[in-house]
C-alpha positions in Angstrom: -6.1 -16.0 -6.0 -1.1 -18.6 -11.1 0.6 -16.0 -11.1 4.5 -14.4 -10.3 6.4 -11.4 -9.2 9.6 -9.8 -8.4 12.3 -10.8 -6.0 12.6 -14.0 -4.0 9.7 -14.5 -1.5 9.5 -16.8 1.6 7.6 -19.9 0.4 5.4 -22.1 2.4 8.2 -24.5 3.1 10.8 -21.8 3.7 13.3 -21.9 6.6 12.0 -19.8 9.6 14.2 -17.0 10.8 16.3 -17.9 13.8 17.9 -16.0 16.6 21.6 -15.4 16.0 24.3 -15.5 18.6 26.7 -12.5 18.8 29.7 -13.0 16.6 32.9 -14.2 18.5 35.9 -11.9 18.7 38.2 -11.9 15.7 41.6 -12.8 17.2 44.7 -14.0 15.4 45.5 -17.0 17.6 44.3 -20.6 17.3 41.7 -21.5 14.7 38.1 -20.8 15.9 35.5 -23.5 15.8 32.2 -22.3 14.3 29.3 -22.9 16.5 26.2 -24.7 15.3 24.1 -21.5 15.3 26.8 -19.4 13.6 25.4 -16.7 11.2 27.5 -18.3 8.4 25.8 -21.6 8.8 22.3 -19.9 8.5 23.5 -17.9 5.5 24.6 -21.1 3.7 21.3 -22.9 4.6 19.3 -19.9 3.3 21.3 -19.7 0.1 20.7 -23.5 -0.5 16.9 -22.9 -0.1 16.9 -20.0 -2.5 18.9 -21.9 -5.1 16.5 -24.8 -4.9 13.5 -22.4 -5.3 15.0 -20.8 -8.4 15.6 -24.2 -10.0 12.0 -25.3 -9.3 10.6 -22.0 -10.8 12.8 -22.4 -13.8 11.5 -26.0 -14.3 7.9 -24.9 -14.0 8.4 -22.0 -16.5 10.1 -24.3 -19.0 7.2 -26.7 -19.1 4.6 -23.9 -19.3 3.0 -24.9 -16.0 1.4 -22.2 -13.9 -0.8 -21.9 -10.8 -2.6 -18.7 -9.8 -4.2 -18.9 -6.4 -5.9 -16.3 -4.3 -4.1 -15.0 -1.3 -4.1 -11.8 0.8 -3.6 -8.5 -1.0 0.2 -8.4 -0.7 0.9 -12.1 -1.0 2.0 -13.4 -4.4 0.6 -16.5 -6.1 2.5 -19.7 -5.4 2.9 -23.1 -6.9 1.8 -25.8 -4.4 3.3 -29.3 -5.1 1.4 -32.5 -4.3 2.6 -34.1 -1.1 4.8 -37.2 -1.7 4.7 -40.5 0.0 5.2 -40.1 3.8 4.7 -36.4 3.6 2.3 -35.0 6.2 -0.3 -32.4 4.9 -0.1 -28.9 6.3 -1.2 -28.6 9.9 -3.2 -25.4 9.3 -5.4 -24.2 6.4 -4.0 -21.7 3.9 -4.6 -18.0 4.7 -8.2 -17.1 4.0 -9.3 -20.7 3.4 -12.7 -21.7 4.8 -12.6 -23.3 8.2 -16.3 -23.8 8.7 -19.6 -23.8 6.8 -20.5 -20.6 5.0 -23.2 -19.8 2.5 -22.3 -19.4 -1.2 -21.6 -15.9 -2.4 -24.6 -14.5 -4.3 -24.0 -12.9 -7.6 -24.8 -9.4 -6.4 -22.4 -9.6 -3.4 -19.2 -10.2 -5.3 -17.3 -7.7 -7.4 -14.6 -8.9 -9.8 -11.9 -6.4 -10.9 -9.0 -6.5 -13.3 -5.8 -4.4 -13.2 -2.1 -4.5 -14.0 0.8 -3.4 -11.9 1.8 -0.7 -14.5 0.2 1.3 -17.2 3.0 0.7 -19.8 5.8 -1.9 -20.2 9.0 -1.4 -21.9 10.8 -4.1 -24.0 11.7 -7.1 -21.8 9.2 -6.1 -19.1 6.4 -8.6 -18.5 3.0 -7.4 -17.3 1.7 -8.6 -14.0 -2.0 -9.3 -14.5 -4.2 -9.0 -11.4 -7.6 -10.4 -10.5 -9.3 -9.0 -7.4 -12.4 -10.5 -5.8 -14.3 -8.3 -3.4 -17.1 -9.2 -1.0 -19.3 -6.1 -0.9 -22.1 -7.7 1.1 -22.9 -7.7 4.8 -21.9 -11.3 5.7 -19.0 -13.8 4.9 -19.6 -16.0 1.9 -17.8 -18.9 0.2 -16.6 -18.7 -3.4 -14.7 -21.1 -5.7 -11.5 -19.2 -6.7 -9.6 -22.2 -8.0 -7.8 -22.4 -11.3 -10.8 -24.3 -12.7 -12.9 -21.1 -12.3 -10.5 -18.3 -13.1 -9.2 -17.0 -16.4 -7.0 -14.1 -17.5 -7.8 -12.9 -21.1 -5.7 -10.4 -23.1 -7.1 -8.9 -26.3 -6.2 -6.2 -28.8 -9.2 -4.8 -30.6 -11.1 -7.9 -31.9 -7.9 -10.0 -31.7 -7.8 -12.6 -28.9 -4.1 -12.5 -27.9 -3.8 -14.7 -24.8 -5.9 -16.8 -22.3 -4.6 -18.5 -19.2 -7.0 -21.4 -20.0 -5.2 -22.3 -23.3 -2.3 -24.1 -21.7 -3.6 -24.7 -18.2 -2.4 -27.8 -16.4 -4.5 -29.7 -13.8 -7.0 -27.0 -12.9 -8.5 -27.5 -9.5 -11.2 -26.1 -7.1 -10.3 -23.8 -4.2 -13.2 -22.8 -1.9 -12.4 -19.5 -0.1 -14.5 -17.7 2.6 -14.3 -13.9 2.1 -15.2 -11.6 4.9 -17.6 -8.7 4.2 -15.8 -5.6 3.0 -12.6 -7.6 2.3 -11.0 -8.7 -1.0 -8.6 -11.3 -2.2 -6.5 -11.3 -5.3 -4.7 -13.5 -7.8 -1.7 -12.5 -9.9 -0.3 -13.9 -13.1 2.8 -12.8 -15.0 2.2 -12.7 -18.7 5.2 -13.6 -20.8 4.1 -11.4 -23.7 3.2 -14.4 -25.7 0.3 -15.4 -27.9 -1.7 -18.6 -27.0 -4.4 -20.6 -28.7 -7.1 -23.1 -27.5 -5.6 -26.5 -26.9 -2.2 -25.0 -26.4 -1.5 -25.0 -30.1 1.9 -23.4 -30.8 1.8 -19.8 -32.0 4.9 -18.3 -33.6 3.9 -14.7 -33.7 4.4 -12.5 -30.6 2.4 -9.4 -29.6 3.7 -6.2 -31.1 4.0 -2.8 -29.3 0.6 -1.3 -28.9 -2.5 -1.1 -26.6 -4.0 -4.1 -25.0 -6.9 -5.0 -22.8 -7.1 -7.3 -19.8 -10.4 -9.0 -18.7 -10.5 -11.5 -15.8 -13.2 -14.1 -15.4 -14.3 -16.2 -12.4 -16.9 -18.8 -13.5 -19.8 -16.7 -14.8 -18.4 -13.4 -13.5 -16.5 -11.0 -15.7 -14.5 -8.0 -14.6 -14.0 -4.5 -15.9 -11.5 -3.9 -18.8 -8.0 -2.8 -17.8 -6.1 -1.1 -20.5 -2.3 -1.2 -20.7 0.5 -0.6 -23.2 3.4 -2.7 -24.6 6.3 -0.6 -25.9 
């Protein structure tokens, strides 16, 4: 299961690690020709990929677009672009995606949990909201964990502060088969902003205080996760 995290992560289209040749001796004679598999070449290529990734993330953040998708427990959510003309689709399904028929998860078999990565956040620190889906049954089952089914809701008392549905773009279905005793999670970085249905602009920002996170997946609702903004 759009959310967002810390440092740069290897994306789906990232450059695979390559074996590196031992560095040549550092003499002071004639100029040395850099081999095609020089470490410097790989460093430049990796830097170009990272710069491109940062630019893409900045563009998505600027337009308010987000995608939160379910992955393994330690894999962050990622934005997945639509394939362009002449672009071949991925050769293999995403991790955890269903590769065969499975029965739908019964209501009693799935547990939905909400949490945050910290209990309190100082000024300038954005909370990481987490939705976890656990299969506590005895057999694998299939569940829609797409952005059309999930929602992150932040409240303060009776005040509805934020919902990931308010400014959602192109929600979609994602069927995932979850093994018994396993769980999957989605993460979403909240920018400490208010939102309103229909993405109506809201000028006021949340003030320091105690807040509550609840996650939803279709008709399922999680526990309440309490955290603090300082």
